[in-house]
C-alpha positions as CSV (number, residue, x, y, z in Angstrom):
1,M,-45.4,-5.5,-36.6
2,P,-48.7,-6.1,-38.7
3,D,-51.4,-4.6,-37.8
4,Q,-53.3,-6.8,-35.4
5,T,-57.2,-5.7,-37.0
6,T,-55.9,-7.6,-40.2
7,C,-53.8,-10.5,-38.3
8,Q,-57.0,-12.7,-37.9
9,F,-58.8,-15.6,-40.2
10,E,-62.6,-16.7,-40.3
11,A,-63.5,-19.8,-40.3
12,R,-66.4,-20.8,-43.4
13,P,-69.7,-19.9,-41.5
14,R,-71.1,-23.4,-43.0
15,R,-68.4,-25.6,-41.1
16,I,-68.6,-23.5,-38.0
17,A,-72.1,-24.1,-38.1
18,L,-71.4,-28.1,-38.0
19,A,-70.4,-29.9,-34.4
20,G,-66.7,-29.4,-34.2
21,A,-66.5,-27.4,-37.6
22,H,-64.0,-30.5,-39.3
23,R,-63.8,-31.8,-42.5
24,S,-65.4,-34.9,-43.4
25,P,-63.6,-38.2,-44.1
26,E,-65.5,-38.2,-47.6
27,Y,-64.2,-34.8,-48.5
28,C,-60.3,-35.7,-47.4
29,L,-60.4,-38.9,-49.7
30,T,-61.2,-37.1,-52.5
31,C,-59.3,-33.9,-52.0
32,G,-57.4,-32.7,-55.3
33,V,-54.2,-31.3,-52.5
34,R,-53.8,-34.2,-51.0
35,A,-51.2,-36.0,-53.2
36,R,-48.8,-32.6,-52.7
37,S,-49.6,-32.1,-48.8
38,V,-48.3,-34.3,-45.8
39,C,-51.8,-36.0,-45.9
40,S,-50.4,-38.0,-48.5
41,V,-48.9,-40.4,-46.0
42,V,-52.2,-41.3,-44.2
43,D,-54.1,-44.1,-45.6
44,D,-57.4,-44.0,-46.8
45,A,-58.5,-46.2,-43.4
46,D,-56.9,-44.3,-41.1
47,I,-58.3,-40.3,-43.2
48,A,-61.3,-40.0,-41.0
49,R,-58.9,-39.5,-37.3
50,L,-57.1,-36.6,-39.4
51,A,-60.4,-34.9,-40.7
52,E,-61.3,-34.5,-37.1
53,T,-58.6,-32.5,-36.6
54,A,-58.7,-30.5,-39.4
55,V,-60.8,-27.3,-39.7
56,E,-61.4,-26.0,-42.9
57,T,-60.8,-22.3,-43.1
58,L,-61.0,-19.2,-44.8
59,V,-58.9,-16.3,-45.4
60,L,-59.0,-13.2,-47.2
61,P,-56.8,-11.0,-49.5
62,G,-54.8,-9.4,-47.0
63,R,-55.4,-10.7,-44.0
64,C,-52.9,-12.2,-41.4
65,F,-53.4,-15.9,-39.8
66,I,-50.3,-16.2,-38.7
67,E,-48.8,-13.5,-36.4
68,E,-45.2,-13.4,-35.9
69,G,-44.4,-13.9,-32.3
70,G,-48.2,-15.5,-31.5
71,P,-48.7,-18.2,-29.6
72,A,-47.9,-21.2,-32.4
73,T,-50.7,-23.1,-31.7
74,D,-51.6,-24.9,-34.9
75,F,-50.3,-25.7,-38.0
76,F,-52.2,-24.9,-41.8
77,N,-52.1,-27.0,-44.9
78,I,-53.1,-24.6,-47.5
79,T,-55.5,-26.1,-50.5
80,S,-55.3,-23.1,-52.5
81,G,-54.3,-19.3,-53.2
82,T,-51.0,-17.8,-52.1
83,V,-49.6,-16.3,-49.1
84,K,-46.3,-14.5,-48.2
85,L,-44.5,-14.9,-45.6
86,F,-42.5,-12.2,-43.7
87,K,-40.3,-10.7,-41.0
88,A,-41.4,-7.6,-39.2
89,L,-39.2,-4.8,-37.3
90,P,-40.1,-2.9,-34.1
91,D,-40.8,-0.2,-36.5
92,G,-43.2,-1.2,-38.7
93,R,-40.8,-2.5,-41.5
94,R,-40.9,-5.9,-42.9
95,Q,-39.2,-8.4,-44.9
96,I,-40.8,-10.7,-47.4
97,T,-39.3,-14.3,-47.0
98,G,-41.2,-16.6,-49.3
99,F,-44.4,-17.3,-50.7
100,A,-46.5,-20.3,-50.2
101,G,-48.9,-22.0,-52.0
102,T,-51.0,-25.0,-52.7
103,G,-49.8,-28.1,-50.3
104,H,-47.4,-26.3,-48.5
105,F,-47.5,-27.1,-44.6
106,L,-46.8,-23.9,-42.5
107,G,-46.7,-23.8,-39.0
108,L,-43.6,-26.0,-37.9
109,A,-42.5,-23.7,-35.3
110,V,-39.0,-25.0,-33.4
111,S,-40.7,-22.3,-29.9
112,D,-43.7,-22.2,-28.8
113,H,-44.0,-19.2,-30.8
114,Y,-44.2,-18.6,-34.6
115,A,-41.0,-17.5,-36.6
116,F,-42.8,-15.5,-39.4
117,G,-46.2,-14.1,-40.4
118,A,-48.4,-15.0,-43.3
119,E,-50.6,-12.8,-45.2
120,A,-52.9,-13.9,-47.8
121,L,-52.2,-12.6,-51.1
122,D,-55.5,-13.7,-52.9
123,T,-58.3,-15.6,-51.4
124,V,-56.9,-18.8,-49.5
125,R,-58.2,-21.6,-48.0
126,L,-56.6,-24.2,-45.9
127,C,-56.8,-26.6,-42.8
128,R,-56.3,-25.6,-39.9
129,F,-55.2,-28.3,-37.3
130,S,-54.5,-27.8,-33.3
131,R,-50.3,-28.7,-32.6
132,A,-51.9,-30.5,-29.5
133,R,-54.1,-32.3,-31.1
134,M,-51.1,-33.8,-33.8
135,R,-49.0,-34.4,-31.2
136,H,-51.4,-37.3,-30.5
137,L,-52.3,-38.1,-33.8
138,L,-48.4,-38.4,-34.6
139,D,-47.7,-41.3,-32.1
140,D,-50.3,-43.4,-34.1
141,F,-48.9,-42.1,-37.8
142,P,-45.2,-42.2,-37.5
143,R,-44.9,-41.7,-41.2
144,M,-46.2,-39.0,-41.4
145,E,-44.0,-37.3,-38.4
146,R,-41.1,-38.1,-40.8
147,R,-43.3,-36.5,-43.7
148,L,-43.5,-33.1,-41.2
149,L,-39.7,-33.6,-40.3
150,E,-39.3,-33.9,-44.8
151,E,-41.1,-30.5,-44.3
152,A,-38.7,-28.5,-42.4
153,S,-35.6,-30.0,-44.2
154,N,-37.2,-28.5,-47.0
155,E,-38.1,-24.9,-45.2
156,L,-34.1,-25.1,-44.5
157,V,-33.0,-25.7,-48.5
158,A,-35.1,-22.8,-49.3
159,A,-33.7,-20.5,-46.7
160,Q,-30.4,-21.5,-48.1
161,N,-31.2,-20.9,-51.5
162,Q,-32.9,-17.4,-50.5
163,M,-29.2,-16.2,-49.1
164,L,-27.5,-17.6,-52.4
165,L,-30.1,-15.6,-54.1
166,L,-29.6,-12.3,-51.9
167,G,-25.7,-12.6,-51.2
168,R,-24.2,-13.7,-55.0
169,K,-27.1,-13.4,-57.3
170,T,-27.2,-10.6,-60.1
171,A,-30.8,-8.9,-60.5
172,R,-31.5,-11.2,-63.7
173,E,-30.2,-14.2,-62.1
174,R,-32.8,-13.6,-59.2
175,V,-35.6,-12.7,-61.1
176,A,-34.8,-15.9,-63.2
177,S,-34.6,-18.0,-60.0
178,F,-37.9,-16.5,-58.9
179,L,-39.7,-17.5,-62.0
180,L,-38.6,-21.3,-62.0
181,D,-39.2,-21.6,-58.2
182,R,-42.9,-20.2,-59.1
183,M,-43.4,-22.7,-61.7
184,Q,-42.7,-25.4,-60.0
185,D,-45.0,-25.1,-57.0
186,A,-47.8,-23.9,-59.7
187,L,-47.0,-27.5,-61.1
188,D,-48.2,-26.1,-64.2
189,P,-46.6,-28.4,-67.5
190,T,-47.6,-25.4,-70.1
191,G,-45.4,-23.3,-68.2
192,V,-47.7,-20.8,-67.1
193,V,-46.5,-18.5,-63.7
194,P,-49.2,-16.9,-61.4
195,L,-48.0,-14.1,-59.9
196,P,-50.9,-12.5,-57.5
197,M,-47.6,-11.1,-55.5
198,T,-47.3,-7.5,-56.6
199,R,-44.4,-5.8,-58.2
200,A,-42.9,-4.5,-54.8
201,D,-43.7,-7.7,-53.5
202,I,-41.2,-9.1,-56.0
203,A,-38.7,-7.0,-55.7
204,D,-38.9,-6.9,-51.3
205,Y,-38.4,-10.9,-51.7
206,L,-35.7,-10.4,-54.3
207,G,-33.7,-7.8,-52.8
208,L,-34.4,-5.4,-55.5
209,T,-36.4,-2.2,-56.3
210,I,-39.6,-2.2,-57.8
211,E,-38.3,-0.5,-61.3
212,T,-35.3,-3.1,-61.6
213,V,-37.5,-5.8,-61.0
214,S,-39.9,-4.2,-64.3
215,R,-36.8,-3.6,-66.4
216,T,-35.6,-7.2,-65.9
217,L,-38.9,-8.5,-66.9
218,S,-39.3,-6.5,-69.9
219,W,-35.7,-7.6,-70.5
220,L,-36.4,-11.6,-70.2
221,R,-39.7,-11.1,-72.9
222,R,-37.3,-8.6,-75.6
223,E,-35.1,-11.8,-75.5
224,G,-38.0,-14.2,-75.6
225,M,-37.3,-16.0,-72.7
226,I,-41.1,-15.2,-71.3
227,A,-44.5,-13.8,-73.0
228,I,-46.9,-11.4,-70.7
229,G,-49.8,-13.7,-70.3
230,K,-53.5,-12.3,-69.0
231,G,-54.2,-11.4,-65.4
232,H,-51.1,-12.1,-63.1
233,A,-49.0,-14.4,-65.5
234,I,-46.0,-15.0,-67.2
235,H,-45.3,-17.8,-69.4
236,I,-42.3,-19.2,-69.9
237,A,-41.2,-19.5,-73.3
238,A,-37.6,-20.9,-73.5
239,M,-37.3,-22.8,-70.4
240,P,-33.5,-24.2,-71.0
241,R,-32.1,-20.5,-71.5
242,L,-34.0,-19.1,-68.6
243,E,-32.7,-22.4,-66.0
244,A,-29.2,-21.4,-67.6
245,L,-29.9,-17.6,-66.6
246,A,-31.0,-18.3,-62.8
247,S,-27.9,-20.7,-62.8
248,G,-25.5,-18.7,-63.9
249,D,-24.4,-20.2,-66.8
250,A,-25.9,-18.0,-69.4
């Protein structure tokens, strides 16, 4: 299990000092993430009711905010930063099952307990929604309920894609698929892929060794498909070739 001392989140002090620690309707109306999140289906006239249920929360790097097996009391809408999702074994070993970034909605548990853990890779900001209060809102916002069902369906598709990646794809195909998924998540038209996760995290997620991930990235660079940028970023230089490789057509 994750270290219980680090599996926690911290609400921003200036927000805690306010009544209810909720988002303001004005903030929600101008939120740059709204178009990408489940909040997009709520009309401007009704956004105040949604804002009353949202608590602005800051999660520091390395901290967990969802504990696998813990009571599923909240939903989380990521407004900035990157999160790694994982499953744990009783002896402490963990398998990374995915990464979530801006606009992702987490916590759609099918039971009363979370089926996975979530840890911030960098500084993560999110809106935290009480599941109990959200249930009352869904009665009045059927479009949002349908949007949540779409999110659940997307998670199922992602799980199926991960099974294909781990079961059939080669190391090069896995790394190429990973980079394309991260680029799609970042929505950067320039082809820049931010990678705040470590090579060990990438290897864990792809079912490879760290050495294999590093060798594959070097090979992709030599082949002219990617360029290594500053910091934790990669630039995709030959999109059609990388897509062909990821799909197995190369």
